[in-house]
N, C-alpha and C positions, 0 to 999 in steps of 0.2 A: 735702537733706531729702526730695526727691522719691523717692530710692531706698528710703526707709522708708514714706512715705505714697504709695500707688500708685493713688489714685482710688477706693478702696473703704473701707468702715468696717472698721478692724482690730480684732481680738479679742485683747485682752491679759488674761491670767489674773493676777488680783491675788494676789501672793505664791504663785503657782502655783494649782493646783486646791485652794484652801484650805478648801472645804467638805467635801472627801473625803480630804484628806491633810494632815499637819502643815505649816503655812505656812512659806514660805521654806526648804524642804528640797528636795533633789534628787528625792525621791519625789513631792512635789507638782508639781515642774516637769515631770517625766516624764509624769505623769498628764495634766497640762494639754496637753502636746504631743499625747498620744494622743487627747484630746478635740477636737482641731482648732484649738487656739489659734494665732494668728499670732505671738504674743509672750508673754513672761513679764515681769510687773512684780515687781521685787524690791527689797529695802532693804539698804543697806550702811552699815557703821560701821567705824571703825578700832579695833583692839584695842591693848593696851599695847605689843606688839612691832612694831606698824606695819603689819600685814596688814589688808586690807579683808576683812571677814567679812560674811556674809549673815544679817542678823537685824534685826527691826524695833525692838524696845524698847531703851531705854537700859539696862535691867536684864535679867538672865537669868531671873528668877523665873517669869514667866508661861509661857514656851514650852520651858523646859528643866528639868532636875533640879539646875541650878546656882543660885547666889545671888550677888548683887552686880552691879556695873557691868561692862558689856562692856569699856569702856576700861581697866579695872583688871586685866584678865586677859591672859595670854600666849596665843599661838595654840595652844600645846600644851595648856594648861589648857582652852581652849574646845573643842578637838577631842575631849577625853575625855568631854564631856557628852552626855547623851541628850536629843535634841531631838524625839523622837517619841512617847515613852510618855505624855506629858501629853495628847496628842491621842487615842491609842488604843494598847493594848498590841501590836497587830499591827505598829506602827511602832517598836517598841522598838529602841534603839541607832541610830536615824537621827541623823546628825551635823549640827552647824552647818556649812554649806558655807563654804569659802573662795571668794572671788569668782573666783580664777584657775581653779578646777576647774569652776565654772559656765560660764565663758567657753569652756572646752574642750568641755563638754557641748553647749552651744548652737550652736557654730560650724557653719554650714551647715544648721541645723535650724529655729531660731526667732529672732525678734528679741528684744532685751532692752531693757526700760525700767529703768534702774538709778537708783533714788531714793537720793540721798546725804542721809542724815539730818543734821540741823543739829548742828554741833559746838558744845558749850558753850565750848570754848576753841580757839584757833587751833592748827592742826597744820601746822607748817612743811613746805611741799612736798607736802601731802596731795593736792591736785588734780593736780599733775604726776605723782605716783606712780600715780594712777588712770589718767591718759592713757597713761603708759608701759605700764601693764598691758594696756590695750585694744590698743595697737599691737603689743606683744610677742606677743599671742595672735591677732593678725590679726582683731580683732573691732570695729574702729572703725566700719566700715560697717554693722554689725548692731546698733548700740547708740544709744539715746537717753538722755541724762542729765537727770534731773529733780531738783528740790529745792524745799522751802519757803524755803530760805535764799538770798536774792538775791546774797549775797557769794560763795557757792560758784559760782554761775552766772557771775558777772562775772569771777571768776578763770579759770574754764574758757574763757570767750570770749576772754580775753586770750592764754591759752596756745595755744588751737587754735580760731581763728575759724570753722572749717568744721565743728566738732563739733556735731551737733544737740542743743539744750538746751531744756528746758521748765520754766516756773515753775508750781508747784502753787498753786492759789487755792481758798480756801473763802470763806464768806460774809463773814467778818471783813475780808478783803482788798478786797472789792468797793467800788469807787467809780467815778464817771464818769470816763472817759478812761484807766482803768487800762491797757488793752491797748497803746495807742500810747506812753504814757510809759514803760512797762516795756520795750518793744521798743527804745526809744532808749537806755535806761539799761544794758541788759545784753546786747544783741544776741541775745536769745532767739528761738527759732523757733516755739515753741508754748506754749499755756496748757493746763494740766491742771486742769479745774475740777470741783468737786463737783456732783453731780446736782441739787442745789438751785439752782445757778446756770444750769443748762442750759435757758434760755428762748430762744425764737427771736430776740428783739430783741438780747439779749446775745451770742448766737452770731454774729449778723450784724455786730455791733460788732467782735468779735474778727477775723472774716474781713476786714473793711475795713482793719484794722490790718496785714494781711498775715501773720497767724499761723494755724497749724494749731490744732485744738482736740480734746482728748481729755477724756472725762468719766469720773470715778471714783465709786465707791460706788453703782453701778447693778447690781442683782441680780435684781429680779423681772421676769417676762416682759413686763408692760405697760410698765414703764419702758424696758426694752431695746428694745422695738418702737418706742416713741416716739423714742428717740435715733437709731435707725437711720433712721427717717423724716425726722428733722431733717438727716440727712447729715453727722453728726459724723465726724471723721477716725478716731477710735478710741474704744473703750470699755474701761475697766479694770474687770473684774468678777470676783466670787468664783465665778461660775457660767459658765465658758467653754463648757461643753457646751450650756447653754440658748441662749447667744448664737449658737453655731455653728448650732444648729437654726433659729433665727430668720433668720439670714443665708442659710439654704438651702445651706450648703456641705457637701460630702461629705468624709469623712475620707480623707486620703491618706497618713497616717503609720502 
């Protein structure tokens, strides 16, 4: 885990530079890298033919010109869709990425926080397929796997105990003792908490449990400055350019 968290607050672009480019596309990821992001946070789902594809919603309607459920479409059907025009016509014909091509794009450039979206039904061997993909592309050391689904994280921990994993937490999940109990249950390494939970007392509770902490849904300058002052391990933001300025880092890409 130390090879990812290096003692400074990491700047993760939420679905890429999603304020300025269509979310979860290679265009958004490239722009985030240019803006100085340390890493990209992205979402993956399985399609009907078994490939991991990069998309947030269970349905195609919001971000593409397609309709219906991602899980009901083949990879060929998904790759024909336009995932850019709904954001702006200048991104027309931007495609839904396959995770494999994102791994190749990111190798040696940026970290990846891969959020596995909760599956309504069990997919036999899905987690092993994901691990094999990371290994085949030589990206296991550059990736952190997160999910709201504790079952996914537990399966991953059993398959590869050394793979960094993080549980996503929002206000509904919060209860006293959460951090320690979840660490024992799933062998997770980090908690990714909503900005509403990012209070000094709770952050200290997480650290005492031996976990790293990243905060998501933080976008305005005042909130970003406060989180940096708290010393969180990472921030997942729609505005990586703002966070980079606050962190005082110069662009090197």
